[in-house]
TIMIVO-572346 format. One record per residue: x, y, z of N, C-alpha, C in turn. Coordinates in nm, 2 decimals. Example, Ala and Ser with C-alpha at 12.3 -4.5 7.8 and 13.67 -1.06 7.14 Angstrom:
{{1.32, -0.57, 0.78}, {1.23, -0.45, 0.78}, {1.32, -0.33, 0.78}}
{{1.28, -0.22, 0.71}, {1.37, -0.11, 0.71}, {1.29, 0.00, 0.79}}
//
This chain:
{{22.36, 10.40, 8.75}, {22.29, 10.37, 8.86}, {22.18, 10.29, 8.85}}
{{22.16, 10.10, 8.86}, {22.06, 10.08, 8.85}, {21.94, 10.11, 8.96}}
{{21.95, 10.14, 9.05}, {21.87, 10.09, 9.18}, {21.80, 10.28, 9.20}}
{{21.69, 10.28, 9.25}, {21.62, 10.41, 9.28}, {21.64, 10.42, 9.40}}
{{21.61, 10.57, 9.48}, {21.58, 10.61, 9.62}, {21.47, 10.55, 9.62}}
{{21.54, 10.48, 9.77}, {21.44, 10.37, 9.86}, {21.48, 10.43, 10.02}}
{{21.35, 10.43, 10.09}, {21.39, 10.47, 10.27}, {21.44, 10.33, 10.36}}
{{21.47, 10.22, 10.27}, {21.51, 10.12, 10.35}, {21.65, 10.18, 10.44}}
{{21.68, 10.28, 10.42}, {21.80, 10.33, 10.51}, {21.71, 10.29, 10.65}}
{{21.65, 10.36, 10.70}, {21.56, 10.38, 10.85}, {21.57, 10.26, 10.90}}
{{21.59, 10.15, 10.81}, {21.59, 10.01, 10.88}, {21.71, 9.93, 10.89}}
{{21.77, 9.98, 10.76}, {21.88, 9.85, 10.73}, {22.02, 9.93, 10.81}}
{{22.06, 10.07, 10.85}, {22.17, 10.10, 10.87}, {22.31, 10.06, 10.84}}
{{22.39, 10.05, 10.85}, {22.51, 10.10, 10.82}, {22.55, 9.85, 10.80}}
{{22.50, 9.79, 10.90}, {22.51, 9.67, 10.87}, {22.63, 9.58, 10.88}}
{{22.75, 9.68, 10.94}, {22.89, 9.58, 10.88}, {22.86, 9.44, 10.95}}
{{22.84, 9.42, 11.06}, {22.85, 9.32, 11.14}, {22.82, 9.23, 11.05}}
{{22.66, 9.20, 11.01}, {22.58, 9.16, 10.91}, {22.64, 9.14, 10.81}}
{{22.71, 9.18, 10.72}, {22.73, 9.22, 10.59}, {22.84, 9.10, 10.62}}
{{22.94, 9.13, 10.69}, {23.03, 9.05, 10.67}, {23.03, 8.89, 10.69}}
{{22.93, 8.87, 10.80}, {22.87, 8.74, 10.83}, {22.85, 8.69, 10.68}}
{{22.72, 8.77, 10.58}, {22.69, 8.69, 10.50}, {22.81, 8.67, 10.37}}
{{22.90, 8.80, 10.36}, {22.99, 8.77, 10.27}, {23.07, 8.67, 10.30}}
{{23.09, 8.59, 10.42}, {23.16, 8.52, 10.46}, {23.15, 8.38, 10.41}}
{{23.03, 8.36, 10.44}, {22.92, 8.27, 10.43}, {22.94, 8.21, 10.28}}
{{22.95, 8.33, 10.16}, {22.90, 8.32, 10.06}, {23.00, 8.28, 9.99}}
{{23.16, 8.33, 10.03}, {23.27, 8.31, 10.03}, {23.32, 8.10, 10.07}}
{{23.25, 8.10, 10.15}, {23.24, 7.95, 10.18}, {23.16, 7.88, 10.09}}
{{23.13, 7.93, 9.96}, {23.05, 7.91, 9.87}, {22.88, 7.82, 9.93}}
{{22.84, 7.88, 10.05}, {22.72, 7.83, 10.07}, {22.58, 7.89, 9.99}}
{{22.53, 7.81, 9.94}, {22.40, 7.89, 9.85}, {22.34, 7.93, 9.99}}
{{22.24, 8.04, 9.91}, {22.17, 8.13, 9.98}, {22.06, 8.07, 10.09}}
{{22.02, 7.99, 10.03}, {21.86, 7.90, 10.14}, {21.95, 7.84, 10.26}}
{{22.07, 7.83, 10.21}, {22.16, 7.74, 10.35}, {22.17, 7.86, 10.46}}
{{22.28, 8.00, 10.39}, {22.27, 8.09, 10.44}, {22.18, 8.13, 10.55}}
{{22.06, 8.18, 10.50}, {21.95, 8.22, 10.60}, {21.93, 8.12, 10.65}}
{{21.93, 7.97, 10.63}, {21.89, 7.89, 10.78}, {22.00, 7.88, 10.80}}
{{22.10, 7.89, 10.82}, {22.22, 7.91, 10.92}, {22.17, 8.01, 10.99}}
{{22.18, 8.13, 10.94}, {22.15, 8.27, 10.99}, {22.03, 8.28, 11.11}}
{{21.92, 8.18, 11.06}, {21.82, 8.18, 11.17}, {21.83, 8.09, 11.25}}
{{21.89, 7.97, 11.23}, {21.89, 7.85, 11.29}, {22.01, 7.90, 11.43}}
{{22.10, 7.93, 11.42}, {22.24, 8.01, 11.48}, {22.20, 8.12, 11.53}}
{{22.12, 8.19, 11.47}, {22.07, 8.33, 11.51}, {22.18, 8.43, 11.51}}
{{22.30, 8.44, 11.42}, {22.43, 8.49, 11.37}, {22.45, 8.60, 11.43}}
{{22.32, 8.69, 11.40}, {22.30, 8.80, 11.35}, {22.28, 8.91, 11.49}}
{{22.21, 8.78, 11.63}, {22.16, 8.79, 11.73}, {22.09, 8.90, 11.71}}
{{21.96, 8.88, 11.63}, {21.86, 8.98, 11.65}, {21.74, 8.86, 11.72}}
{{21.63, 8.96, 11.80}, {21.54, 8.88, 11.86}, {21.43, 8.79, 11.76}}
{{21.40, 8.85, 11.64}, {21.31, 8.75, 11.56}, {21.38, 8.66, 11.44}}
{{21.26, 8.61, 11.39}, {21.38, 8.53, 11.25}, {21.32, 8.63, 11.16}}
{{21.20, 8.73, 11.17}, {21.17, 8.80, 11.04}, {21.28, 8.93, 11.02}}
{{21.34, 8.98, 11.15}, {21.44, 9.10, 11.12}, {21.57, 9.00, 11.10}}
{{21.58, 8.89, 11.13}, {21.66, 8.83, 11.07}, {21.68, 8.83, 10.88}}
{{21.60, 8.76, 10.86}, {21.52, 8.77, 10.72}, {21.51, 8.88, 10.63}}
{{21.48, 9.04, 10.70}, {21.43, 9.15, 10.67}, {21.62, 9.20, 10.64}}
{{21.68, 9.16, 10.77}, {21.84, 9.22, 10.73}, {21.96, 9.16, 10.63}}
{{21.89, 8.98, 10.63}, {21.98, 8.90, 10.57}, {21.95, 8.97, 10.40}}
{{21.81, 9.00, 10.36}, {21.81, 9.03, 10.20}, {21.87, 9.16, 10.22}}
{{21.88, 9.24, 10.30}, {21.95, 9.36, 10.27}, {22.05, 9.35, 10.24}}
{{22.13, 9.29, 10.28}, {22.29, 9.23, 10.26}, {22.29, 9.17, 10.18}}
{{22.25, 9.05, 10.13}, {22.26, 8.99, 9.99}, {22.20, 9.12, 9.88}}
{{22.12, 9.23, 9.93}, {22.15, 9.30, 9.77}, {22.21, 9.41, 9.76}}
{{22.31, 9.44, 9.88}, {22.38, 9.52, 9.90}, {22.53, 9.46, 9.81}}
{{22.56, 9.33, 9.85}, {22.65, 9.28, 9.79}, {22.66, 9.19, 9.62}}
{{22.53, 9.19, 9.59}, {22.47, 9.17, 9.48}, {22.49, 9.32, 9.42}}
{{22.48, 9.41, 9.44}, {22.47, 9.55, 9.39}, {22.66, 9.59, 9.36}}
{{22.77, 9.50, 9.45}, {22.84, 9.58, 9.47}, {22.92, 9.47, 9.25}}
{{22.86, 9.36, 9.23}, {22.92, 9.26, 9.12}, {23.04, 9.26, 9.11}}
{{23.10, 9.21, 9.24}, {23.27, 9.16, 9.21}, {23.24, 9.06, 9.30}}
{{23.34, 8.96, 9.27}, {23.39, 8.81, 9.34}, {23.48, 8.90, 9.43}}
{{23.57, 8.97, 9.34}, {23.68, 8.95, 9.46}, {23.67, 9.11, 9.62}}
{{23.55, 9.19, 9.54}, {23.56, 9.27, 9.73}, {23.43, 9.18, 9.77}}
{{23.36, 9.11, 9.73}, {23.31, 8.96, 9.85}, {23.38, 8.93, 9.93}}
{{23.48, 8.89, 9.89}, {23.58, 8.82, 9.94}, {23.67, 8.91, 10.03}}
{{23.70, 9.02, 9.96}, {23.74, 9.12, 10.08}, {23.67, 9.18, 10.15}}
{{23.54, 9.18, 10.16}, {23.41, 9.23, 10.26}, {23.46, 9.10, 10.35}}
{{23.47, 9.00, 10.31}, {23.45, 8.93, 10.42}, {23.61, 8.87, 10.54}}
{{23.73, 8.89, 10.44}, {23.82, 8.85, 10.47}, {23.91, 8.97, 10.52}}
{{23.89, 9.08, 10.48}, {23.99, 9.19, 10.47}, {23.99, 9.24, 10.63}}
{{24.09, 9.37, 10.66}, {24.10, 9.44, 10.77}, {23.98, 9.49, 10.81}}
{{23.95, 9.54, 10.91}, {23.77, 9.62, 10.95}, {23.79, 9.72, 10.84}}
{{23.86, 9.82, 10.86}, {23.89, 9.96, 10.79}, {23.86, 9.92, 10.61}}
{{23.94, 9.82, 10.57}, {23.90, 9.80, 10.45}, {23.76, 9.79, 10.38}}
{{23.70, 9.65, 10.41}, {23.58, 9.61, 10.48}, {23.50, 9.68, 10.50}}
{{23.48, 9.82, 10.57}, {23.40, 9.88, 10.60}, {23.44, 10.03, 10.45}}
{{23.49, 10.05, 10.38}, {23.52, 10.13, 10.29}, {23.42, 10.02, 10.18}}
{{23.45, 9.90, 10.18}, {23.38, 9.84, 10.08}, {23.22, 9.79, 10.08}}
{{23.20, 9.83, 10.21}, {23.03, 9.80, 10.24}, {22.96, 9.95, 10.23}}
{{23.04, 10.07, 10.24}, {23.04, 10.18, 10.22}, {22.97, 10.16, 10.07}}
{{23.10, 10.16, 10.00}, {23.07, 10.15, 9.85}, {22.93, 10.03, 9.78}}
{{22.90, 9.93, 9.84}, {22.81, 9.85, 9.86}, {22.65, 9.92, 9.89}}
{{22.67, 10.01, 9.97}, {22.57, 10.12, 10.01}, {22.51, 10.20, 9.90}}
{{22.60, 10.24, 9.87}, {22.59, 10.38, 9.73}, {22.58, 10.27, 9.61}}
{{22.61, 10.17, 9.60}, {22.57, 10.10, 9.45}, {22.42, 10.07, 9.47}}
{{22.40, 10.04, 9.57}, {22.26, 9.97, 9.61}, {22.13, 10.08, 9.65}}
{{22.19, 10.21, 9.69}, {22.08, 10.31, 9.74}, {22.14, 10.40, 9.67}}
{{22.06, 10.47, 9.58}, {22.09, 10.56, 9.52}, {22.09, 10.77, 9.60}}
{{22.03, 10.73, 9.70}, {22.03, 10.83, 9.81}, {22.19, 10.86, 9.87}}
{{22.23, 10.69, 9.84}, {22.43, 10.74, 9.95}, {22.47, 10.74, 9.85}}
{{22.42, 10.71, 9.75}, {22.52, 10.72, 9.63}, {22.55, 10.86, 9.62}}
{{22.41, 10.95, 9.57}, {22.42, 11.08, 9.60}, {22.44, 11.17, 9.69}}
{{22.47, 11.13, 9.81}, {22.50, 11.22, 9.90}, {22.66, 11.18, 9.90}}
{{22.74, 11.08, 9.86}, {22.86, 11.04, 9.87}, {22.95, 11.15, 9.74}}
{{22.85, 11.09, 9.67}, {22.92, 11.19, 9.56}, {22.89, 11.35, 9.56}}
{{22.82, 11.40, 9.57}, {22.79, 11.55, 9.56}, {22.80, 11.61, 9.66}}
{{22.82, 11.53, 9.76}, {22.82, 11.63, 9.90}, {22.99, 11.64, 9.95}}
{{23.01, 11.44, 9.99}, {23.13, 11.43, 10.03}, {23.22, 11.46, 9.97}}
{{23.18, 11.39, 9.83}, {23.29, 11.41, 9.71}, {23.36, 11.56, 9.70}}
{{23.24, 11.68, 9.68}, {23.23, 11.75, 9.64}, {23.35, 11.84, 9.76}}
{{23.31, 11.81, 9.85}, {23.41, 11.86, 9.99}, {23.54, 11.80, 9.95}}
{{23.62, 11.69, 9.95}, {23.70, 11.68, 9.90}, {23.79, 11.73, 9.78}}
{{23.70, 11.71, 9.67}, {23.77, 11.80, 9.54}, {23.78, 11.94, 9.57}}
{{23.71, 11.99, 9.68}, {23.70, 12.15, 9.68}, {23.81, 12.19, 9.86}}
{{23.85, 12.09, 9.88}, {23.95, 12.08, 10.00}, {23.85, 12.14, 10.13}}
{{23.76, 12.15, 10.11}, {23.64, 12.23, 10.22}, {23.58, 12.11, 10.32}}
{{23.73, 12.08, 10.48}, {23.68, 11.98, 10.50}, {23.55, 12.00, 10.63}}
{{23.48, 12.17, 10.63}, {23.39, 12.14, 10.77}, {23.27, 12.10, 10.71}}
{{23.21, 12.01, 10.77}, {23.10, 11.90, 10.78}, {23.01, 11.94, 10.86}}
{{22.88, 11.97, 10.86}, {22.77, 11.97, 10.94}, {22.64, 11.94, 10.90}}
{{22.52, 11.96, 11.00}, {22.40, 11.92, 10.97}, {22.35, 12.01, 10.82}}
{{22.38, 12.12, 10.81}, {22.33, 12.25, 10.76}, {22.36, 12.14, 10.60}}
{{22.49, 12.09, 10.59}, {22.53, 12.00, 10.45}, {22.36, 11.87, 10.43}}
{{22.36, 11.81, 10.54}, {22.27, 11.73, 10.53}, {22.12, 11.79, 10.51}}
{{22.09, 11.91, 10.55}, {21.99, 11.96, 10.55}, {21.94, 11.99, 10.39}}
{{22.06, 12.08, 10.36}, {22.09, 12.12, 10.21}, {22.08, 12.00, 10.13}}
{{22.10, 11.92, 10.14}, {22.12, 11.78, 10.03}, {21.96, 11.73, 10.06}}
{{21.89, 11.73, 10.15}, {21.76, 11.65, 10.11}, {21.67, 11.75, 10.07}}
{{21.72, 11.89, 10.13}, {21.59, 12.01, 10.01}, {21.59, 11.93, 9.90}}
{{21.73, 11.94, 9.85}, {21.73, 11.95, 9.72}, {21.68, 11.81, 9.63}}
{{21.69, 11.70, 9.71}, {21.64, 11.56, 9.65}, {21.49, 11.59, 9.69}}
{{21.44, 11.64, 9.75}, {21.29, 11.69, 9.80}, {21.20, 11.80, 9.66}}
{{21.31, 11.88, 9.58}, {21.25, 11.95, 9.52}, {21.27, 11.84, 9.37}}
{{21.37, 11.79, 9.40}, {21.41, 11.71, 9.24}, {21.29, 11.55, 9.22}}
{{21.24, 11.54, 9.38}, {21.19, 11.38, 9.34}, {21.07, 11.36, 9.45}}
{{20.97, 11.35, 9.37}, {20.85, 11.38, 9.42}, {20.83, 11.24, 9.55}}
{{20.89, 11.14, 9.53}, {20.83, 11.03, 9.62}, {20.92, 11.05, 9.71}}
{{21.03, 11.09, 9.73}, {21.14, 11.19, 9.85}, {21.02, 11.31, 9.91}}
{{21.02, 11.37, 9.85}, {20.89, 11.48, 9.91}, {20.79, 11.45, 9.97}}
{{20.76, 11.31, 9.99}, {20.63, 11.30, 10.04}, {20.64, 11.20, 10.14}}
{{20.84, 11.20, 10.19}, {20.83, 11.17, 10.32}, {20.86, 11.27, 10.47}}
{{20.80, 11.15, 10.57}, {20.78, 11.24, 10.65}, {20.96, 11.24, 10.70}}
{{20.93, 11.31, 10.82}, {21.06, 11.42, 10.85}, {21.08, 11.34, 10.94}}
{{21.02, 11.22, 11.00}, {21.12, 11.14, 11.12}, {21.17, 11.03, 11.01}}
{{21.15, 11.02, 10.88}, {21.20, 10.92, 10.79}, {21.36, 10.96, 10.76}}
{{21.31, 11.13, 10.71}, {21.44, 11.18, 10.63}, {21.53, 11.20, 10.78}}
{{21.51, 11.22, 10.87}, {21.57, 11.25, 11.03}, {21.66, 11.09, 11.01}}
{{21.59, 11.00, 11.05}, {21.65, 10.86, 11.04}, {21.77, 10.87, 10.97}}
{{21.76, 10.89, 10.81}, {21.82, 10.89, 10.69}, {21.96, 10.95, 10.73}}
{{21.91, 11.07, 10.78}, {22.04, 11.13, 10.79}, {22.12, 11.10, 10.93}}
{{22.09, 11.05, 10.99}, {22.18, 10.97, 11.12}, {22.24, 10.85, 11.05}}
{{22.17, 10.76, 10.96}, {22.24, 10.70, 10.93}, {22.35, 10.69, 10.82}}
{{22.33, 10.80, 10.77}, {22.44, 10.89, 10.69}, {22.56, 10.91, 10.78}}
{{22.50, 10.98, 10.88}, {22.62, 11.02, 10.93}, {22.71, 10.95, 11.03}}
{{22.62, 10.81, 11.08}, {22.69, 10.75, 11.12}, {22.77, 10.64, 11.03}}
{{22.70, 10.63, 10.93}, {22.83, 10.54, 10.79}, {22.93, 10.61, 10.78}}
{{22.93, 10.78, 10.79}, {23.06, 10.85, 10.77}, {23.18, 10.81, 10.91}}
{{23.11, 10.81, 11.03}, {23.20, 10.80, 11.14}, {23.26, 10.60, 11.12}}
{{23.19, 10.55, 11.10}, {23.23, 10.41, 11.08}, {23.34, 10.39, 11.01}}
{{23.35, 10.48, 10.90}, {23.42, 10.49, 10.75}, {23.53, 10.54, 10.80}}
{{23.53, 10.63, 10.95}, {23.65, 10.70, 10.96}, {23.63, 10.86, 10.91}}
{{23.53, 10.91, 10.82}, {23.51, 11.02, 10.75}, {23.51, 11.12, 10.85}}
{{23.43, 11.10, 10.96}, {23.43, 11.15, 11.08}, {23.49, 11.09, 11.22}}
{{23.48, 11.18, 11.32}, {23.54, 11.12, 11.42}, {23.44, 11.05, 11.50}}
{{23.35, 11.16, 11.50}, {23.21, 11.18, 11.64}, {23.11, 11.19, 11.52}}
{{22.99, 11.18, 11.60}, {22.81, 11.20, 11.48}, {22.83, 11.36, 11.56}}
{{22.92, 11.42, 11.62}, {22.91, 11.55, 11.63}, {23.03, 11.63, 11.56}}
{{23.11, 11.61, 11.52}, {23.23, 11.62, 11.42}, {23.15, 11.72, 11.35}}
{{23.26, 11.85, 11.36}, {23.24, 11.92, 11.22}, {23.36, 11.93, 11.12}}
{{23.45, 11.84, 11.15}, {23.56, 11.86, 11.01}, {23.58, 11.66, 10.92}}
{{23.54, 11.68, 10.83}, {23.58, 11.57, 10.73}, {23.72, 11.54, 10.76}}
{{23.76, 11.42, 10.80}, {23.90, 11.34, 10.78}, {23.94, 11.30, 10.62}}
{{24.07, 11.36, 10.62}, {24.10, 11.35, 10.49}, {24.15, 11.20, 10.47}}
{{24.07, 11.13, 10.39}, {24.06, 10.97, 10.42}, {24.17, 10.91, 10.31}}
{{24.18, 10.79, 10.29}, {24.22, 10.75, 10.19}, {24.16, 10.60, 10.13}}
{{24.18, 10.60, 9.96}, {24.11, 10.51, 9.93}, {24.17, 10.38, 9.95}}
{{24.12, 10.28, 9.98}, {24.21, 10.15, 10.01}, {24.21, 10.09, 9.85}}
{{24.34, 10.04, 9.80}, {24.38, 10.02, 9.67}, {24.29, 9.92, 9.62}}
{{24.23, 9.79, 9.69}, {24.16, 9.65, 9.64}, {24.01, 9.75, 9.57}}
{{23.95, 9.86, 9.67}, {23.85, 9.87, 9.64}, {23.90, 9.99, 9.49}}
{{24.01, 10.07, 9.55}, {24.03, 10.15, 9.39}, {24.01, 10.07, 9.27}}
{{24.10, 9.96, 9.24}, {24.09, 9.88, 9.16}, {23.96, 9.83, 9.10}}
{{23.88, 9.78, 9.20}, {23.70, 9.71, 9.15}, {23.62, 9.87, 9.09}}
{{23.68, 9.96, 9.20}, {23.55, 10.06, 9.12}, {23.60, 10.08, 8.96}}
{{23.71, 10.11, 8.93}, {23.78, 10.14, 8.81}, {23.71, 10.03, 8.72}}
{{23.73, 9.92, 8.76}, {23.72, 9.77, 8.65}, {23.55, 9.79, 8.64}}
{{23.46, 9.83, 8.73}, {23.30, 9.86, 8.74}, {23.28, 9.95, 8.61}}
{{23.37, 10.06, 8.60}, {23.37, 10.21, 8.53}, {23.28, 10.28, 8.58}}
{{23.30, 10.27, 8.76}, {23.20, 10.37, 8.83}, {23.30, 10.50, 8.88}}
{{23.35, 10.55, 8.78}, {23.49, 10.64, 8.84}, {23.44, 10.75, 8.91}}
{{23.26, 10.78, 8.85}, {23.21, 10.90, 8.97}, {23.21, 10.88, 9.11}}
{{23.23, 10.74, 9.12}, {23.23, 10.69, 9.27}, {23.32, 10.71, 9.37}}
{{23.46, 10.73, 9.30}, {23.61, 10.78, 9.33}, {23.61, 10.89, 9.44}}
{{23.55, 11.03, 9.37}, {23.58, 11.14, 9.48}, {23.52, 11.13, 9.61}}
{{23.42, 11.01, 9.61}, {23.33, 10.99, 9.77}, {23.46, 10.93, 9.84}}
{{23.52, 10.87, 9.80}, {23.66, 10.79, 9.86}, {23.83, 10.90, 9.89}}
{{23.82, 11.01, 9.83}, {23.89, 11.11, 9.83}, {23.97, 11.06, 9.71}}
{{23.97, 11.04, 9.59}, {24.03, 10.98, 9.49}, {24.05, 11.02, 9.37}}
{{24.14, 11.12, 9.36}, {24.14, 11.22, 9.22}, {24.25, 11.18, 9.13}}
{{24.33, 11.05, 9.13}, {24.38, 10.99, 9.04}, {24.37, 11.01, 8.92}}
//
């Protein structure tokens, strides 16, 4: 993992709609400056300000860069939503160490042990541990951590791991074959349990 912990999730969220637009434009061969111009002029994200468009576009580019795979960028743009959402989750994991740690140490471990119970307690324990291990995270406000917990939970709902944000059971999900192939090609074997893959 090349990226460090950052609290950008509070602002960035899951961004499925937005990253799919960016991936489509990249797949069409548009340069990034052109994409940014198009996003702004046509307000493709339907955001109120140019600054917000620019900020979210930058986050999308960073996630896409973290994927490191032309195949996954193309799939992110063109695959059915459930496939593309898993790819976006993997991009979030690659770009944000909090998402990586949460998905591998909490969710992946639950799949490994077949313990499908999931509650706020799991998130709380995860963040207490992170704060003990990392001085920067230890200084984050309660509201920042609370927002990140919300984003992590909503991401699980988006990808079908949970039925709703109040669900207390993880669903038994299956990894999309294209994503599994690329994760293996990238040598990111530690990511596979997060997608309930133990082959």
